N, C-alpha and C positions, 0 to 999 in steps of 0.2 A: 305610342307613348301612353295614350289614355288607357289601353289595355294593361300595360305594366303597372300604372298607378292603381287601377282597379284591383289587380292581383295583390298589391301591397295592403290595400284596405281590407280585402276579404280575408287575408291571412293574419290580420291584426299585427302587422309588422310596422316597425318605426324606422325612419331614416333620421338619425340624430344630427346629421350634418358632418362637417369635416374641418380639418385644419390643413394648411398647405396649399399646393398648387390646385387650382379649380379643375384642371383637366387631368385625366388619368391615362390617356392614350394619345400617341403622337405618331404620325407618319408624314415625313416631309414637312409641308406647311399646314397639315391638317391636325387639329387639336379637338378632342372630345372627352367628355366624362362618361366612359363606358362602364367603369367598375364602381361598385358601392357596397357598403356593409349594412345589413338590415338586422334589427333586433326585435325580440318579442318582449312582452311586459315582464315575464318571469326573469329575464336577464337584467332588465333595467332596475327591477326591485332589489336584486342582489348586488349588482355593480352599478350604482346610480351615478358614479363619477366617470363612466366610460367615455372615451374620446376616440375618434377615428382620425388618423393622420395619413395624408397622401405623401409617401416618401418619394424621393427623387428617382428617376429612371437612370439605369446605367446602360447595360447592353440590350435590355428589352425595350419594346415600344410601349409596354404597360408599366404604370407605377405600382409598386407594392403598397398594400394598405395595411397600416399598423393599428391594431386595437389596443388601446392603453386603458387599463382598469385602475391606474393610479394607486396601486398598493404602496404604502410607505414601509420600506424595509430598513431595519436598523443595521448600520454599517459597522465594520470592525477592521482593524489592521491585521491583515493576514501575514503569515510568516513568509520569508523569502523563498521564491521558487524561480528556477530558470524557465524563461518563456521561449518556446521554439520560434515564435514570431519575430523575436529579436534578430534571428539569423538573416531575415530578409532586408535588414537595414544596412546600408552601404558602409557605415562607420563601425559596425559592431566588432568585426574581427580585429581591426586596428586598436580599438579601445581595450580589448582583452589582452592582446599581445603586448601592447606598450605598458600596461599596468602590471601584467604578470612578470615582465622582465625588470621592472623597477626595483631597486634595492629596498628591502624592508628593514633590515638591521644594519648598523654601521660596520660590522665585521662579518666574516664568513664562519665564525665558530658555531653558530646556531644552524642546525640542519635537521633533516628527518621530519618527524611528526610535528615538532614545534614550528619549523619553518613553513611547512605546507599549510598548517592551520592558520598562521599569520597571513600568508598570501591569499588564502581563500576568504578570510575575514575582510581583508582590504578590497579584494575584487568584488565582494558582495556589496560593500558600501559604494564603490564606484558605479556598479551596475544599477543600484538603486537611484543614485543621482542621475545617471545617464538616462534611465528609463523615464524619470520624472521631467527632466529638462530638455532632452534631445528626442527620444522616441515618443514621449508624451503618452497621454491616455488615448488608447486606440478608439474607444467609444466616442470620446470628445472630438477626435480628429474626423471620424466618420460623420458625426452630427454637423460639424462645421462645414465639411465638404458638401453634405446634402443641402444645407442652407445656401451654400454658394451656387450649387447647381440649380436649385429652385429659383434663385434670383436671376441666374443666366437664362433659364427657360422663359421667365417673364419678359426679360429683355429681348430674347429672340422672337417672342410673339409680337412684340411692338416694332421691332426692327430686324426682320428676317434676312440679314446679310450673310455672305459666305464667311466673313471674318468672325462674326458673332457665333456662328455654328461651329467654327473651328475651335474657338475658346471653350465652347460647351463640350465638345468631344474630348478635349484634353482634360477637362475637369472630370468627365465621366471615367476616363482611363485611370486618373489618380484615385477616384473613389473605388474603382474596381480593385486596385492594388491594396487599398486599405481594407476592403471587405475580404480579400484573400488573407490578410494578416489576422482579421477577426475570425475567419474560418479555422486557421491554424490554432488560434487560442482556444476555440471551443472543442476542437479535436483533442487537444492536449488535456483540456478540462475533463472530457468524457473518456480519457484514456483510450482513444481510438488511434490505431496505427495504420497508415496508408503507405503503400509502396511508392506512390507518386510523390509523397512528401520528401523522400530521399532524393529523387531526381531534382527537385526544386533547390536543394541545398548541396549540389555537387561540389561547388568550390569550397564550401566549409569542410565537408568530409574529406576532400582531397588534401586540404591543409592539415587535417588530423593525421592522415596517413604519412605525410611528409615529416610530421613531428613525432612519429611513433617512438623513435629512440629516446627522445627527450621525455616523453610521457613514461616510458618504461623505467627510465632513470629515476623519476620522481617516485613512482610506486615502489621501486626497489629500495630507495633510501628510507621510505616510511616503514616498510616491513622490517628492514634490517635494524632500524632504530628500536623497534619493539623487541626483536629477538636478542638485542644486546642487553635487555633488562630494563630499559627506560620505561617509566610509567606512561600509560595512555592519556594524553591531554583531554580535558573536558570537552574540547571542541569535537573530538572524534568519538568519545564515549557517550555523548549526549544521545538520548533515545526518546523518541516520541511514541506515545502509546495511543493507538487508534482502537476504537471499539467497533468490532465487526458483528452485526446481528447474526444470530444462529439460524433464524427463520424469518419469514415475512411478517409474522405476527409477533411484535415485540411489546411486552407488557411490563417488564421489570429489568433491573440491571443484570439479573442472572441470565437474561436472554441475549447478552452480548458476550463476545469472546475478545479479550484484550490481545492485541498483536503489537509487538515491539518493532518500530521502524528504525533500524540501525543505520548508521552512516555507511556510505559505500566503502570507505577506506577501512573502517572497522571490520566490515564483512570480509574484506580481502585478508586481513590478519587472521580472523577467526577461521576462514576457509583453509588457510595453510595448515593450521593446527588440526582441523577435522580431517583433512586429507591424509595426514600422517596417522591419525587415530583410527580412521575407518578400516585401515588395513589390518589392525590388530583386533578389532571387535569380534570377528567370527572365531578367533582363537581364544578369546578371554571370556566371552559371555556364554552362559549356559545354553544348551541346545533347546531348552523349553521356550526361550525368548525368540520371537519372530519379527518384532518391530524394529525398523531402522537398521537391520543387519543385511549387508550385501550378500546375495546368494540364498537368503531365506525368504519364504513367503508366508503371509498370515493364512493363506488358504489351507496350508498343511495342518495348521492348528485347528481350523474350522472343521475339517474332515475328521480329525481325531476326536474332537469334542462330540460330533454327531454320532460317532461309533460308541463312545462311552454312554451317551444318553440312552442307547438301546439296551444297555446292561443295568440300568437303574433298578429294575424290578427283580434282579437276581436275588434269590433267598440266601441271606448270610446273616450271621449274628450281628445285630445292630442295624443292618440294612446299609444300602449305599447312599451316598449324598454328594451333590455337586454344589460347591460354594463359589459364588461369583463375587469378586472383590473389585470395586471401582474406586480408585483412590481419588477423592475429590481435591481439585486444585493441586494436583501432584507437582506440577512445575513450580507453582507459587510457594509451596510450603516446605520444600526440601531444604535441609540444613546444610550450610556450606562446610562446616567442620566434618560432617559425615561424608560429604563428597570427597574432601581431601584425604580422609582416612581410607576410603575405598580405593582411591588412586594409588596410595602407598601400598595397600593390600595387593593390588595387581602388579606392583613392581615398578611403577613410574618413578623416575628420579625427582629430586627436589626442584630442579630447573624447570621441568615440564609442569609440575604442580604450580610453581610460581607464575609461569606464563598463563596457565589456565585460570588461576585465581585473579590475575590482572584482568582477564576478560570477564570473569563472573562478577567481581566486586567493583570495578571502576565506573559502571554506568551511572549517569544522572538521568532521571526520568522526568518527562513533561507529558501532560495530558492534552490531546488535541480535541478542542471543542469548537464547533462552528468554524473550522479551518485555522484556528489560532492556538498556539501552544501556551499552556498555563502551568505555572509552577516549575520548580526544579528541586528534586529530592532524590535521595539515595535509598536503596533497599538494604535489608539486613539478612535476607535469606531468599531462596528461590532462584529459578533460572528464567531467562527471557525467552518467550515464544517469539520466534523470528530471528534469533541468533543462530547462525549455522552450526555452532559447536554444542548448543544446548541438547539436541536429541542424543548425541553420542555420550556426553557426560551423564545425562539422565539414565540412559540404558545401563551404563557401568554402575551407577549408584544403586539403582533398584535391583541389580543382579544379586545384591546382598539378600533381598527378600526371597528371590528365586532359590538361591543356594540354601537359605535357612529352611524353607519349606521342604526342599528335597532331603536335607539332612535330618529334619524332624521325623519324616515318614520313614526314612531309611533306618533310623535307630529304633523306631517303633513300628515294625512290620504290620501290626494289627490295625494301624491307621489306614492302610491302603484300601482303595476302592477295588472291590472284587469284580473281575471280568471273566467271561466264558473262556477267553483265550489265555488267561493267566498272566496278562501283561500288567506290570506295575508301573504306572505313570502317576507321579504325585500331583503335577499341575501343568498348566499351559499359560504362557504369557503373551499378551497382545499390547506391547509397550507398557502402559500404566494400568492395564486391566488384567486381572489374574483369575483363572478358573482352577479351583482346587478339587481334586477327586479324593474322597476320603470316606471312612466309615462313619455312619450316622449315629452311633451310640452316644449317649449323653456325656460320658467321661472323655471320649475321644474328641468330641466337638469342643468341650471345655479346654482341653489341652491345646488345641490349635488356636482358639481364641486368646488364650493367655500368651501364646507366642506372638500373635499379631499385636497385642497391646504393648508388649515390651518393644517390639520393632517400631511401633509408632513413636515411642518416646525417643528412640535412637535417631530416626530419620527426620521427623518433623521438628 
């Protein structure tokens, strides 16, 4: 022990003491402090309120040591989230079943989206109450159990009887279950999926399978309600906007990409529409467009662009030119009236356009900051990134630009890019990025730019 103390002194380390049980190791009736945390002066200068806590032992014979630097974090009320750890509680399934089957309205005239929204709102309030009063705070439960185990260990040291050790073992098993719930919480927080998690909830998922027909009936009623022409309630159209960093080095708002987090039932409605629409896209959209079209790949356009780059230096009157167009905030700026006019141009009837407009115009937006939703506002233009139908609608709308460029060069053959093979390709499309192959003379460039300015006024 003297050698160990000399090592601490020679390395300029400090033992700041501890809180909790004075022993960190136990085997039978033997108790020792074998584990400790040592700090240097640099740590103490930065974290001068550091404390070491000996936590209670569970299945191990050693106590875990907690280093607490006592940072004060500002708390906030987070939005409602389903917690997977609730599934481990014995009363959870009954609470959900009883409140789901309870009548919400006095008569049966209200169905579909309105009924489902009301049931989900009621269930959310019930689960919030149940979580607070029955399940309770998992971290407080663990802390209380650890304090109980610490007191029982002290009692066992003074009175090492079989009955006392039995009570201590039962408390450790209860703590182990609570720690399992905490592990499930952090797995969900970190978005980690484990196959073992499914095995632990077999009874829950078995109940879901048995209720499959009922669930299908609920989903069917909601989607049918929408296709009858009923407006989407705010409960389903509410959208949370999350800001996703484009890179590891974030310095300004431009370094974030906004993603719309749509509700599950809205995505089901939107997916039904896009499944019908995706079948028609290859027949409607110009062959120059390769983005979001089934059966087409962007690689084809890349190879064509590389071939044209090799012909840039061909001698021709005015020279050759490649113009790259990157439409800034394309999803955010597109005009709704322009979208509906393009759908009519492609021959879609008023009913489909009405359904599409309901998806496009109904959302209420909230911004997620520090895990909490702020505000509720509507938009007047643009499409949501994260909505299943947005890519298909966007591709149809910007095809106007593609057709316009092709028509412009077709009517003025002198605008074409000259190649060795004599191939006339006006442009290539990569979703919202365009590459225009054209003659580089001043009057030709001016003609194309004038067309793009007019188009901007129509689309944005």
